[in-house]
CHARMM-style PDB file with segment names, atoms N, HN, CA, C and O in Angstrom:
ATOM      1  N   MET     1     -11.976 -19.331  -0.856  1.00  0.00      PROA
ATOM      2  CA  MET     1     -12.602 -18.463  -2.065  1.00  0.00      PROA
ATOM      3  C   MET     1     -12.500 -16.761  -1.598  1.00  0.00      PROA
ATOM      4  O   MET     1     -13.091 -16.191  -0.681  1.00  0.00      PROA
ATOM      5  N   ARG     2     -11.581 -16.245  -2.541  1.00  0.00      PROA
ATOM      6  HN  ARG     2     -11.102 -16.708  -3.286  1.00  0.00      PROA
ATOM      7  CA  ARG     2     -11.519 -14.575  -2.127  1.00  0.00      PROA
ATOM      8  C   ARG     2     -12.054 -14.141  -3.616  1.00  0.00      PROA
ATOM      9  O   ARG     2     -11.670 -14.639  -4.674  1.00  0.00      PROA
ATOM     10  N   LEU     3     -13.050 -13.076  -3.453  1.00  0.00      PROA
ATOM     11  HN  LEU     3     -13.361 -12.672  -2.593  1.00  0.00      PROA
ATOM     12  CA  LEU     3     -13.667 -12.468  -4.230  1.00  0.00      PROA
ATOM     13  C   LEU     3     -13.142 -10.739  -3.999  1.00  0.00      PROA
ATOM     14  O   LEU     3     -13.198 -10.167  -2.911  1.00  0.00      PROA
ATOM     15  N   ILE     4     -12.678 -10.161  -5.185  1.00  0.00      PROA
ATOM     16  HN  ILE     4     -12.633 -10.626  -6.069  1.00  0.00      PROA
ATOM     17  CA  ILE     4     -12.291  -8.607  -4.967  1.00  0.00      PROA
ATOM     18  C   ILE     4     -13.371  -8.089  -6.156  1.00  0.00      PROA
ATOM     19  O   ILE     4     -13.440  -8.483  -7.320  1.00  0.00      PROA
ATOM     20  N   ALA     5     -14.035  -7.266  -5.600  1.00  0.00      PROA
ATOM     21  HN  ALA     5     -13.979  -6.946  -4.655  1.00  0.00      PROA
ATOM     22  CA  ALA     5     -14.814  -6.415  -6.805  1.00  0.00      PROA
ATOM     23  C   ALA     5     -14.559  -4.933  -6.716  1.00  0.00      PROA
ATOM     24  O   ALA     5     -13.680  -4.615  -5.915  1.00  0.00      PROA
ATOM     25  N   VAL     6     -15.161  -3.954  -7.388  1.00  0.00      PROA
ATOM     26  HN  VAL     6     -15.875  -4.213  -8.039  1.00  0.00      PROA
ATOM     27  CA  VAL     6     -15.092  -2.775  -7.466  1.00  0.00      PROA
ATOM     28  C   VAL     6     -16.031  -2.413  -8.177  1.00  0.00      PROA
ATOM     29  O   VAL     6     -16.031  -2.788  -9.350  1.00  0.00      PROA
ATOM     30  N   ASP     7     -17.006  -1.658  -7.730  1.00  0.00      PROA
ATOM     31  HN  ASP     7     -17.007  -1.353  -6.777  1.00  0.00      PROA
ATOM     32  CA  ASP     7     -18.147  -1.404  -8.743  1.00  0.00      PROA
ATOM     33  C   ASP     7     -18.526   0.263  -8.488  1.00  0.00      PROA
ATOM     34  O   ASP     7     -19.193   0.706  -7.553  1.00  0.00      PROA
ATOM     35  N   CYS     8     -17.870   1.072  -9.651  1.00  0.00      PROA
ATOM     36  HN  CYS     8     -17.328   0.711 -10.410  1.00  0.00      PROA
ATOM     37  CA  CYS     8     -18.231   2.530  -9.374  1.00  0.00      PROA
ATOM     38  C   CYS     8     -18.575   3.063 -10.766  1.00  0.00      PROA
ATOM     39  O   CYS     8     -18.257   2.391 -11.748  1.00  0.00      PROA
ATOM     40  N   VAL     9     -19.087   4.013 -10.879  1.00  0.00      PROA
ATOM     41  HN  VAL     9     -19.346   4.558 -10.082  1.00  0.00      PROA
ATOM     42  CA  VAL     9     -19.194   4.937 -12.174  1.00  0.00      PROA
ATOM     43  C   VAL     9     -19.079   6.381 -11.842  1.00  0.00      PROA
ATOM     44  O   VAL     9     -19.673   6.747 -10.829  1.00  0.00      PROA
ATOM     45  N   ALA    10     -18.448   7.218 -12.491  1.00  0.00      PROA
ATOM     46  HN  ALA    10     -17.964   6.921 -13.314  1.00  0.00      PROA
ATOM     47  CA  ALA    10     -17.786   8.649 -12.675  1.00  0.00      PROA
ATOM     48  C   ALA    10     -19.001   9.378 -12.859  1.00  0.00      PROA
ATOM     49  O   ALA    10     -18.935  10.546 -12.476  1.00  0.00      PROA
ATOM     50  N   ASP    11     -20.024   9.030 -13.311  1.00  0.00      PROA
ATOM     51  HN  ASP    11     -20.076   8.081 -13.622  1.00  0.00      PROA
ATOM     52  CA  ASP    11     -21.424   9.945 -13.494  1.00  0.00      PROA
ATOM     53  C   ASP    11     -22.566   8.897 -13.704  1.00  0.00      PROA
ATOM     54  O   ASP    11     -22.790   8.244 -14.723  1.00  0.00      PROA
ATOM     55  N   PRO    12     -23.229   8.880 -12.531  1.00  0.00      PROA
ATOM     56  CA  PRO    12     -24.351   7.991 -12.232  1.00  0.00      PROA
ATOM     57  C   PRO    12     -25.638   8.578 -13.173  1.00  0.00      PROA
ATOM     58  O   PRO    12     -25.854   9.767 -13.410  1.00  0.00      PROA
ATOM     59  N   SER    13     -26.377   7.499 -13.609  1.00  0.00      PROA
ATOM     60  HN  SER    13     -26.202   6.534 -13.417  1.00  0.00      PROA
ATOM     61  CA  SER    13     -27.579   8.147 -14.365  1.00  0.00      PROA
ATOM     62  C   SER    13     -28.837   8.770 -13.608  1.00  0.00      PROA
ATOM     63  O   SER    13     -29.819   9.250 -14.173  1.00  0.00      PROA
ATOM     64  N   CYS    14     -28.638   8.677 -12.217  1.00  0.00      PROA
ATOM     65  HN  CYS    14     -27.840   8.286 -11.757  1.00  0.00      PROA
ATOM     66  CA  CYS    14     -29.493   9.411 -11.291  1.00  0.00      PROA
ATOM     67  C   CYS    14     -28.785  10.278 -10.346  1.00  0.00      PROA
ATOM     68  O   CYS    14     -27.895   9.871  -9.600  1.00  0.00      PROA
ATOM     69  N   PRO    15     -29.139  11.291 -10.393  1.00  0.00      PROA
ATOM     70  CA  PRO    15     -28.204  12.113  -9.325  1.00  0.00      PROA
ATOM     71  C   PRO    15     -27.968  11.799  -8.082  1.00  0.00      PROA
ATOM     72  O   PRO    15     -26.933  12.200  -7.550  1.00  0.00      PROA
ATOM     73  N   ARG    16     -29.131  10.814  -7.206  1.00  0.00      PROA
ATOM     74  HN  ARG    16     -29.971  10.488  -7.638  1.00  0.00      PROA
ATOM     75  CA  ARG    16     -29.398  10.387  -6.118  1.00  0.00      PROA
ATOM     76  C   ARG    16     -28.763   9.338  -6.015  1.00  0.00      PROA
ATOM     77  O   ARG    16     -28.702   8.778  -4.920  1.00  0.00      PROA
ATOM     78  N   ALA    17     -28.126   8.811  -7.148  1.00  0.00      PROA
ATOM     79  HN  ALA    17     -28.176   9.266  -8.037  1.00  0.00      PROA
ATOM     80  CA  ALA    17     -27.723   7.012  -6.875  1.00  0.00      PROA
ATOM     81  C   ALA    17     -26.664   6.970  -6.437  1.00  0.00      PROA
ATOM     82  O   ALA    17     -26.034   6.013  -6.887  1.00  0.00      PROA
ATOM     83  N   PHE    18     -25.905   7.813  -5.459  1.00  0.00      PROA
ATOM     84  HN  PHE    18     -26.417   8.591  -5.093  1.00  0.00      PROA
ATOM     85  CA  PHE    18     -24.824   7.173  -4.861  1.00  0.00      PROA
ATOM     86  C   PHE    18     -25.419   6.294  -3.314  1.00  0.00      PROA
ATOM     87  O   PHE    18     -26.452   6.361  -2.647  1.00  0.00      PROA
ATOM     88  N   VAL    19     -24.132   5.487  -3.224  1.00  0.00      PROA
ATOM     89  HN  VAL    19     -23.293   5.433  -3.765  1.00  0.00      PROA
ATOM     90  CA  VAL    19     -24.982   4.787  -1.700  1.00  0.00      PROA
ATOM     91  C   VAL    19     -23.523   4.837  -1.061  1.00  0.00      PROA
ATOM     92  O   VAL    19     -22.435   4.996  -1.613  1.00  0.00      PROA
ATOM     93  N   ASN    20     -23.911   4.614   0.527  1.00  0.00      PROA
ATOM     94  HN  ASN    20     -24.796   4.485   0.975  1.00  0.00      PROA
ATOM     95  CA  ASN    20     -22.893   4.478   1.300  1.00  0.00      PROA
ATOM     96  C   ASN    20     -22.025   3.113   1.267  1.00  0.00      PROA
ATOM     97  O   ASN    20     -22.614   2.127   1.710  1.00  0.00      PROA
ATOM     98  N   GLY    21     -20.709   2.924   0.805  1.00  0.00      PROA
ATOM     99  HN  GLY    21     -20.230   3.725   0.446  1.00  0.00      PROA
ATOM    100  CA  GLY    21     -19.892   1.934   1.066  1.00  0.00      PROA
ATOM    101  C   GLY    21     -19.909   1.105   2.197  1.00  0.00      PROA
ATOM    102  O   GLY    21     -19.838   1.652   3.297  1.00  0.00      PROA
ATOM    103  N   ILE    22     -19.998  -0.242   2.120  1.00  0.00      PROA
ATOM    104  HN  ILE    22     -20.055  -0.687   1.226  1.00  0.00      PROA
ATOM    105  CA  ILE    22     -19.791  -1.092   3.197  1.00  0.00      PROA
ATOM    106  C   ILE    22     -18.317  -1.694   2.963  1.00  0.00      PROA
ATOM    107  O   ILE    22     -17.926  -2.252   1.938  1.00  0.00      PROA
ATOM    108  N   LEU    23     -17.719  -1.499   3.929  1.00  0.00      PROA
ATOM    109  HN  LEU    23     -18.037  -1.046   4.762  1.00  0.00      PROA
ATOM    110  CA  LEU    23     -16.492  -2.278   4.203  1.00  0.00      PROA
ATOM    111  C   LEU    23     -16.372  -3.512   4.802  1.00  0.00      PROA
ATOM    112  O   LEU    23     -16.343  -3.481   6.032  1.00  0.00      PROA
ATOM    113  N   GLU    24     -16.286  -4.717   4.209  1.00  0.00      PROA
ATOM    114  HN  GLU    24     -16.310  -4.742   3.210  1.00  0.00      PROA
ATOM    115  CA  GLU    24     -16.570  -5.721   5.231  1.00  0.00      PROA
ATOM    116  C   GLU    24     -15.210  -6.371   5.506  1.00  0.00      PROA
ATOM    117  O   GLU    24     -15.143  -7.356   6.243  1.00  0.00      PROA
ATOM    118  N   SER    25     -14.410  -5.981   5.081  1.00  0.00      PROA
ATOM    119  HN  SER    25     -14.464  -5.182   4.483  1.00  0.00      PROA
ATOM    120  CA  SER    25     -12.831  -6.271   5.422  1.00  0.00      PROA
ATOM    121  C   SER    25     -11.974  -5.337   5.103  1.00  0.00      PROA
ATOM    122  O   SER    25     -12.474  -4.456   4.404  1.00  0.00      PROA
ATOM    123  N   LYS    26     -10.884  -5.205   5.352  1.00  0.00      PROA
ATOM    124  HN  LYS    26     -10.478  -5.921   5.920  1.00  0.00      PROA
ATOM    125  CA  LYS    26      -9.755  -4.163   4.904  1.00  0.00      PROA
ATOM    126  C   LYS    26      -8.368  -5.267   4.630  1.00  0.00      PROA
ATOM    127  O   LYS    26      -7.942  -6.321   5.102  1.00  0.00      PROA
ATOM    128  N   GLN    27      -8.064  -4.451   3.746  1.00  0.00      PROA
ATOM    129  HN  GLN    27      -8.410  -3.595   3.363  1.00  0.00      PROA
ATOM    130  CA  GLN    27      -6.958  -5.001   3.381  1.00  0.00      PROA
ATOM    131  C   GLN    27      -5.431  -4.630   3.458  1.00  0.00      PROA
ATOM    132  O   GLN    27      -5.072  -3.678   2.765  1.00  0.00      PROA
ATOM    133  N   PHE    28      -4.717  -5.126   4.042  1.00  0.00      PROA
ATOM    134  HN  PHE    28      -5.008  -5.900   4.605  1.00  0.00      PROA
ATOM    135  CA  PHE    28      -3.421  -4.463   4.426  1.00  0.00      PROA
ATOM    136  C   PHE    28      -2.040  -4.944   3.676  1.00  0.00      PROA
ATOM    137  O   PHE    28      -1.894  -6.161   3.557  1.00  0.00      PROA
ATOM    138  N   VAL    29      -1.378  -4.383   3.343  1.00  0.00      PROA
ATOM    139  HN  VAL    29      -1.496  -3.395   3.440  1.00  0.00      PROA
ATOM    140  CA  VAL    29      -0.109  -4.505   2.356  1.00  0.00      PROA
ATOM    141  C   VAL    29       1.329  -4.020   3.251  1.00  0.00      PROA
ATOM    142  O   VAL    29       1.571  -3.015   3.920  1.00  0.00      PROA
ATOM    143  N   VAL    30       2.099  -5.194   2.927  1.00  0.00      PROA
ATOM    144  HN  VAL    30       1.903  -6.010   2.384  1.00  0.00      PROA
ATOM    145  CA  VAL    30       3.130  -4.561   3.457  1.00  0.00      PROA
ATOM    146  C   VAL    30       3.859  -3.878   2.479  1.00  0.00      PROA
ATOM    147  O   VAL    30       3.926  -4.375   1.355  1.00  0.00      PROA
ATOM    148  N   ALA    31       4.550  -2.567   2.783  1.00  0.00      PROA
ATOM    149  HN  ALA    31       4.495  -2.163   3.696  1.00  0.00      PROA
ATOM    150  CA  ALA    31       5.236  -1.810   1.832  1.00  0.00      PROA
ATOM    151  C   ALA    31       6.619  -2.581   1.396  1.00  0.00      PROA
ATOM    152  O   ALA    31       6.912  -3.749   1.652  1.00  0.00      PROA
ATOM    153  N   GLN    32       7.374  -1.636   0.684  1.00  0.00      PROA
ATOM    154  HN  GLN    32       7.136  -0.687   0.476  1.00  0.00      PROA
ATOM    155  CA  GLN    32       8.591  -2.296   0.561  1.00  0.00      PROA
ATOM    156  C   GLN    32       9.528  -2.075   1.632  1.00  0.00      PROA
ATOM    157  O   GLN    32      10.481  -2.827   1.835  1.00  0.00      PROA
ATOM    158  N   ASP    33       9.279  -1.089   2.296  1.00  0.00      PROA
ATOM    159  HN  ASP    33       8.505  -0.478   2.131  1.00  0.00      PROA
ATOM    160  CA  ASP    33      10.061  -0.684   3.438  1.00  0.00      PROA
ATOM    161  C   ASP    33       9.797  -1.306   4.920  1.00  0.00      PROA
ATOM    162  O   ASP    33      10.315  -1.062   6.010  1.00  0.00      PROA
ATOM    163  N   GLY    34       8.741  -2.243   4.495  1.00  0.00      PROA
ATOM    164  HN  GLY    34       8.320  -2.441   3.610  1.00  0.00      PROA
ATOM    165  CA  GLY    34       8.291  -3.014   5.922  1.00  0.00      PROA
ATOM    166  C   GLY    34       7.368  -2.439   6.703  1.00  0.00      PROA
ATOM    167  O   GLY    34       7.124  -2.914   7.812  1.00  0.00      PROA
ATOM    168  N   ARG    35       6.687  -1.263   6.199  1.00  0.00      PROA
ATOM    169  HN  ARG    35       6.886  -0.877   5.299  1.00  0.00      PROA
ATOM    170  CA  ARG    35       5.587  -0.516   6.857  1.00  0.00      PROA
ATOM    171  C   ARG    35       4.351  -1.106   6.450  1.00  0.00      PROA
ATOM    172  O   ARG    35       4.374  -1.608   5.326  1.00  0.00      PROA
ATOM    173  N   LEU    36       3.082  -1.181   7.200  1.00  0.00      PROA
ATOM    174  HN  LEU    36       3.063  -0.773   8.113  1.00  0.00      PROA
ATOM    175  CA  LEU    36       2.072  -1.596   6.688  1.00  0.00      PROA
ATOM    176  C   LEU    36       1.231  -0.579   6.217  1.00  0.00      PROA
ATOM    177  O   LEU    36       1.083   0.396   6.953  1.00  0.00      PROA
ATOM    178  N   GLU    37       0.546  -0.612   4.944  1.00  0.00      PROA
ATOM    179  HN  GLU    37       0.667  -1.404   4.346  1.00  0.00      PROA
ATOM    180  CA  GLU    37      -0.649   0.405   4.433  1.00  0.00      PROA
ATOM    181  C   GLU    37      -1.927  -0.012   4.116  1.00  0.00      PROA
ATOM    182  O   GLU    37      -2.297  -0.810   3.255  1.00  0.00      PROA
ATOM    183  N   GLU    38      -2.533   0.608   4.895  1.00  0.00      PROA
ATOM    184  HN  GLU    38      -2.232   1.256   5.594  1.00  0.00      PROA
ATOM    185  CA  GLU    38      -3.947   0.386   4.425  1.00  0.00      PROA
ATOM    186  C   GLU    38      -4.636   0.713   3.333  1.00  0.00      PROA
ATOM    187  O   GLU    38      -5.207   1.803   3.320  1.00  0.00      PROA
ATOM    188  N   VAL    39      -4.695   0.093   2.535  1.00  0.00      PROA
ATOM    189  HN  VAL    39      -4.231  -0.793   2.547  1.00  0.00      PROA
ATOM    190  CA  VAL    39      -4.862   0.410   1.114  1.00  0.00      PROA
ATOM    191  C   VAL    39      -6.367   0.679   0.845  1.00  0.00      PROA
ATOM    192  O   VAL    39      -6.512   1.196  -0.262  1.00  0.00      PROA
ATOM    193  N   TYR    40      -7.564   0.484   1.530  1.00  0.00      PROA
ATOM    194  HN  TYR    40      -7.447   0.063   2.430  1.00  0.00      PROA
ATOM    195  CA  TYR    40      -8.613   1.069   0.825  1.00  0.00      PROA
ATOM    196  C   TYR    40      -8.726   2.546   1.835  1.00  0.00      PROA
ATOM    197  O   TYR    40      -9.298   3.548   1.405  1.00  0.00      PROA
ATOM    198  N   GLU    41      -8.231   2.506   2.912  1.00  0.00      PROA
ATOM    199  HN  GLU    41      -7.766   1.692   3.261  1.00  0.00      PROA
ATOM    200  CA  GLU    41      -8.160   3.843   3.558  1.00  0.00      PROA
ATOM    201  C   GLU    41      -7.653   4.903   2.714  1.00  0.00      PROA
ATOM    202  O   GLU    41      -8.177   6.008   2.566  1.00  0.00      PROA
ATOM    203  N   ASN    42      -6.460   4.427   2.105  1.00  0.00      PROA
ATOM    204  HN  ASN    42      -6.035   3.530   2.226  1.00  0.00      PROA
ATOM    205  CA  ASN    42      -5.759   5.342   1.416  1.00  0.00      PROA
ATOM    206  C   ASN    42      -6.617   5.825   0.163  1.00  0.00      PROA
ATOM    207  O   ASN    42      -6.650   7.023  -0.120  1.00  0.00      PROA
ATOM    208  N   PHE    43      -7.328   4.853  -0.598  1.00  0.00      PROA
ATOM    209  HN  PHE    43      -7.302   3.881  -0.368  1.00  0.00      PROA
ATOM    210  CA  PHE    43      -7.999   5.034  -1.598  1.00  0.00      PROA
ATOM    211  C   PHE    43      -9.266   5.749  -1.259  1.00  0.00      PROA
ATOM    212  O   PHE    43      -9.474   6.532  -2.186  1.00  0.00      PROA
ATOM    213  N   ALA    44     -10.171   5.840  -0.395  1.00  0.00      PROA
ATOM    214  HN  ALA    44     -10.002   5.204   0.358  1.00  0.00      PROA
ATOM    215  CA  ALA    44     -10.944   6.306   0.189  1.00  0.00      PROA
ATOM    216  C   ALA    44     -10.690   8.048   0.484  1.00  0.00      PROA
ATOM    217  O   ALA    44     -11.467   8.957   0.192  1.00  0.00      PROA
ATOM    218  N   ASN    45      -9.417   8.147   1.119  1.00  0.00      PROA
ATOM    219  HN  ASN    45      -8.786   7.408   1.356  1.00  0.00      PROA
ATOM    220  CA  ASN    45      -8.921   9.493   1.434  1.00  0.00      PROA
ATOM    221  C   ASN    45      -8.796  10.309   0.036  1.00  0.00      PROA
ATOM    222  O   ASN    45      -9.074  11.491  -0.166  1.00  0.00      PROA
ATOM    223  N   SER    46      -8.371   9.482  -0.735  1.00  0.00      PROA
ATOM    224  HN  SER    46      -8.145   8.522  -0.571  1.00  0.00      PROA
ATOM    225  CA  SER    46      -7.895  10.063  -1.893  1.00  0.00      PROA
ATOM    226  C   SER    46      -9.500  10.558  -3.141  1.00  0.00      PROA
ATOM    227  O   SER    46      -9.412  11.262  -4.147  1.00  0.00      PROA
ATOM    228  N   LEU    47     -10.419  10.085  -2.745  1.00  0.00      PROA
ATOM    229  HN  LEU    47     -10.491   9.513  -1.928  1.00  0.00      PROA
ATOM    230  CA  LEU    47     -11.724  10.497  -3.486  1.00  0.00      PROA
ATOM    231  C   LEU    47     -12.298  11.289  -2.487  1.00  0.00      PROA
ATOM    232  O   LEU    47     -13.384  11.755  -2.832  1.00  0.00      PROA
ATOM    233  N   LYS    48     -11.917  11.606  -1.332  1.00  0.00      PROA
ATOM    234  HN  LYS    48     -11.035  11.227  -1.052  1.00  0.00      PROA
ATOM    235  CA  LYS    48     -12.741  12.720  -0.604  1.00  0.00      PROA
ATOM    236  C   LYS    48     -12.765  14.111  -1.055  1.00  0.00      PROA
ATOM    237  O   LYS    48     -13.608  14.869  -0.574  1.00  0.00      PROA
ATOM    238  N   ASN    49     -11.821  14.581  -2.041  1.00  0.00      PROA
ATOM    239  HN  ASN    49     -11.136  13.966  -2.432  1.00  0.00      PROA
ATOM    240  CA  ASN    49     -11.578  15.766  -2.503  1.00  0.00      PROA
ATOM    241  C   ASN    49     -11.709  15.615  -3.909  1.00  0.00      PROA
ATOM    242  O   ASN    49     -10.592  15.516  -4.416  1.00  0.00      PROA
ATOM    243  N   LEU    50     -12.474  15.567  -4.600  1.00  0.00      PROA
ATOM    244  HN  LEU    50     -13.382  15.647  -4.188  1.00  0.00      PROA
ATOM    245  CA  LEU    50     -12.128  15.427  -5.870  1.00  0.00      PROA
ATOM    246  C   LEU    50     -11.961  16.889  -6.638  1.00  0.00      PROA
ATOM    247  O   LEU    50     -12.563  17.946  -6.449  1.00  0.00      PROA
ATOM    248  N   PRO    51     -10.817  16.512  -7.663  1.00  0.00      PROA
ATOM    249  CA  PRO    51     -10.817  18.201  -8.396  1.00  0.00      PROA
ATOM    250  C   PRO    51     -11.834  18.400  -9.494  1.00  0.00      PROA
ATOM    251  O   PRO    51     -12.436  17.509 -10.094  1.00  0.00      PROA
ATOM    252  N   ARG    52     -11.943  19.801  -9.676  1.00  0.00      PROA
ATOM    253  HN  ARG    52     -11.454  20.525  -9.188  1.00  0.00      PROA
ATOM    254  CA  ARG    52     -13.007  20.062 -10.528  1.00  0.00      PROA
ATOM    255  C   ARG    52     -13.240  20.018 -11.855  1.00  0.00      PROA
ATOM    256  O   ARG    52     -14.261  20.222 -12.511  1.00  0.00      PROA
ATOM    257  N   HSD    53     -11.962  19.675 -12.196  1.00  0.00      PROA
ATOM    258  HN  HSD    53     -11.133  19.510 -11.663  1.00  0.00      PROA
ATOM    259  CA  HSD    53     -11.465  19.590 -13.912  1.00  0.00      PROA
ATOM    260  C   HSD    53     -11.099  17.956 -13.782  1.00  0.00      PROA
ATOM    261  O   HSD    53     -10.638  17.351 -12.813  1.00  0.00      PROA
ATOM    262  N   ASP    54     -11.434  17.515 -14.975  1.00  0.00      PROA
ATOM    263  HN  ASP    54     -11.809  18.007 -15.761  1.00  0.00      PROA
ATOM    264  CA  ASP    54     -10.637  16.276 -15.191  1.00  0.00      PROA
ATOM    265  C   ASP    54     -11.033  14.839 -14.432  1.00  0.00      PROA
ATOM    266  O   ASP    54     -10.282  13.864 -14.403  1.00  0.00      PROA
ATOM    267  N   VAL    55     -12.415  14.904 -13.800  1.00  0.00      PROA
ATOM    268  HN  VAL    55     -13.025  15.697 -13.825  1.00  0.00      PROA
ATOM    269  CA  VAL    55     -12.747  14.307 -12.636  1.00  0.00      PROA
ATOM    270  C   VAL    55     -12.707  12.706 -13.446  1.00  0.00      PROA
ATOM    271  O   VAL    55     -12.074  11.902 -12.761  1.00  0.00      PROA
ATOM    272  N   ALA    56     -13.091  12.287 -14.362  1.00  0.00      PROA
ATOM    273  HN  ALA    56     -13.604  12.940 -14.918  1.00  0.00      PROA
ATOM    274  CA  ALA    56     -12.860  10.858 -15.221  1.00  0.00      PROA
ATOM    275  C   ALA    56     -11.457  10.551 -14.817  1.00  0.00      PROA
ATOM    276  O   ALA    56     -11.096   9.536 -14.222  1.00  0.00      PROA
ATOM    277  N   PHE    57     -10.633  11.643 -15.245  1.00  0.00      PROA
ATOM    278  HN  PHE    57     -10.927  12.469 -15.728  1.00  0.00      PROA
ATOM    279  CA  PHE    57      -9.025  11.090 -15.236  1.00  0.00      PROA
ATOM    280  C   PHE    57      -8.542  10.725 -14.063  1.00  0.00      PROA
ATOM    281  O   PHE    57      -7.777   9.785 -13.848  1.00  0.00      PROA
ATOM    282  N   TYR    58      -9.144  11.730 -13.044  1.00  0.00      PROA
ATOM    283  HN  TYR    58      -9.766  12.494 -13.219  1.00  0.00      PROA
ATOM    284  CA  TYR    58      -8.528  11.576 -11.665  1.00  0.00      PROA
ATOM    285  C   TYR    58      -9.097  10.002 -11.126  1.00  0.00      PROA
ATOM    286  O   TYR    58      -8.379   9.188 -10.547  1.00  0.00      PROA
ATOM    287  N   LEU    59     -10.338   9.827 -11.415  1.00  0.00      PROA
ATOM    288  HN  LEU    59     -10.921  10.488 -11.886  1.00  0.00      PROA
ATOM    289  CA  LEU    59     -10.880   8.546 -10.855  1.00  0.00      PROA
ATOM    290  C   LEU    59     -10.245   7.559 -11.295  1.00  0.00      PROA
ATOM    291  O   LEU    59      -9.696   6.821 -10.478  1.00  0.00      PROA
ATOM    292  N   LYS    60     -10.152   7.283 -12.703  1.00  0.00      PROA
ATOM    293  HN  LYS    60     -10.598   7.883 -13.367  1.00  0.00      PROA
ATOM    294  CA  LYS    60      -9.277   6.443 -13.243  1.00  0.00      PROA
ATOM    295  C   LYS    60      -7.966   5.894 -12.673  1.00  0.00      PROA
ATOM    296  O   LYS    60      -7.663   4.709 -12.532  1.00  0.00      PROA
ATOM    297  N   GLU    61      -7.171   7.099 -12.340  1.00  0.00      PROA
ATOM    298  HN  GLU    61      -7.417   8.061 -12.455  1.00  0.00      PROA
ATOM    299  CA  GLU    61      -5.888   7.085 -11.920  1.00  0.00      PROA
ATOM    300  C   GLU    61      -6.317   6.615 -10.463  1.00  0.00      PROA
ATOM    301  O   GLU    61      -5.823   5.503 -10.275  1.00  0.00      PROA
ATOM    302  N   GLN    62      -6.929   6.972  -9.542  1.00  0.00      PROA
ATOM    303  HN  GLN    62      -7.330   7.875  -9.695  1.00  0.00      PROA
ATOM    304  CA  GLN    62      -7.019   6.173  -8.466  1.00  0.00      PROA
ATOM    305  C   GLN    62      -7.495   5.007  -8.447  1.00  0.00      PROA
ATOM    306  O   GLN    62      -7.076   4.251  -7.571  1.00  0.00      PROA
ATOM    307  N   ILE    63      -8.341   4.601  -9.248  1.00  0.00      PROA
ATOM    308  HN  ILE    63      -8.682   5.215  -9.959  1.00  0.00      PROA
ATOM    309  CA  ILE    63      -9.149   3.103  -9.048  1.00  0.00      PROA
ATOM    310  C   ILE    63      -7.995   2.159  -9.480  1.00  0.00      PROA
ATOM    311  O   ILE    63      -7.938   1.007  -9.049  1.00  0.00      PROA
ATOM    312  N   LEU    64      -6.947   2.739 -10.460  1.00  0.00      PROA
ATOM    313  HN  LEU    64      -6.994   3.675 -10.810  1.00  0.00      PROA
ATOM    314  CA  LEU    64      -5.881   1.686 -11.052  1.00  0.00      PROA
ATOM    315  C   LEU    64      -4.952   1.622  -9.767  1.00  0.00      PROA
ATOM    316  O   LEU    64      -4.631   0.538  -9.282  1.00  0.00      PROA
ATOM    317  N   SER    65      -4.553   2.790  -9.260  1.00  0.00      PROA
ATOM    318  HN  SER    65      -4.814   3.671  -9.655  1.00  0.00      PROA
ATOM    319  CA  SER    65      -3.450   2.905  -8.184  1.00  0.00      PROA
ATOM    320  C   SER    65      -4.357   1.732  -7.132  1.00  0.00      PROA
ATOM    321  O   SER    65      -3.770   0.654  -7.039  1.00  0.00      PROA
ATOM    322  N   PHE    66      -5.346   1.799  -6.554  1.00  0.00      PROA
ATOM    323  HN  PHE    66      -5.823   2.675  -6.630  1.00  0.00      PROA
ATOM    324  CA  PHE    66      -5.545   0.944  -5.916  1.00  0.00      PROA
ATOM    325  C   PHE    66      -5.801  -0.264  -5.949  1.00  0.00      PROA
ATOM    326  O   PHE    66      -5.490  -0.962  -4.985  1.00  0.00      PROA
ATOM    327  N   LEU    67      -6.440  -0.818  -7.082  1.00  0.00      PROA
ATOM    328  HN  LEU    67      -6.693  -0.251  -7.866  1.00  0.00      PROA
ATOM    329  CA  LEU    67      -6.236  -2.203  -7.676  1.00  0.00      PROA
ATOM    330  C   LEU    67      -4.752  -2.825  -7.949  1.00  0.00      PROA
ATOM    331  O   LEU    67      -4.616  -4.045  -8.040  1.00  0.00      PROA
ATOM    332  N   SER    68      -3.894  -2.135  -8.047  1.00  0.00      PROA
ATOM    333  HN  SER    68      -4.004  -1.144  -7.973  1.00  0.00      PROA
ATOM    334  CA  SER    68      -2.627  -2.311  -8.407  1.00  0.00      PROA
ATOM    335  C   SER    68      -1.985  -2.619  -7.089  1.00  0.00      PROA
ATOM    336  O   SER    68      -1.017  -3.379  -7.114  1.00  0.00      PROA
ATOM    337  N   LYS    69      -2.394  -2.131  -5.934  1.00  0.00      PROA
ATOM    338  HN  LYS    69      -3.180  -1.514  -5.914  1.00  0.00      PROA
ATOM    339  CA  LYS    69      -1.837  -2.398  -4.582  1.00  0.00      PROA
ATOM    340  C   LYS    69      -2.654  -3.631  -4.020  1.00  0.00      PROA
ATOM    341  O   LYS    69      -2.441  -3.810  -2.821  1.00  0.00      PROA
ATOM    342  N   LEU    70      -3.198  -4.181  -4.377  1.00  0.00      PROA
ATOM    343  HN  LEU    70      -3.371  -4.035  -5.352  1.00  0.00      PROA
ATOM    344  CA  LEU    70      -4.268  -5.362  -3.451  1.00  0.00      PROA
ATOM    345  C   LEU    70      -3.658  -6.855  -4.186  1.00  0.00      PROA
ATOM    346  OT1 LEU    70      -4.117  -7.944  -3.844  1.00  0.00      PROA
TER     347      LEU     70
END
């Protein structure tokens, strides 16, 4: 059995409600050109510097991109 889940909110109800993520396994995907891509690491890097404006749109796009690569 394989379970893939993402639990995230753009604006938590408590300002200190952020947790440190735990990554139990990493997912590798072979790109069309044969290179290996580390999907989670790319996703995490995209969230390091959130834009000041349109944060919800940016997060949505990053999450959809991440899920489409699994």
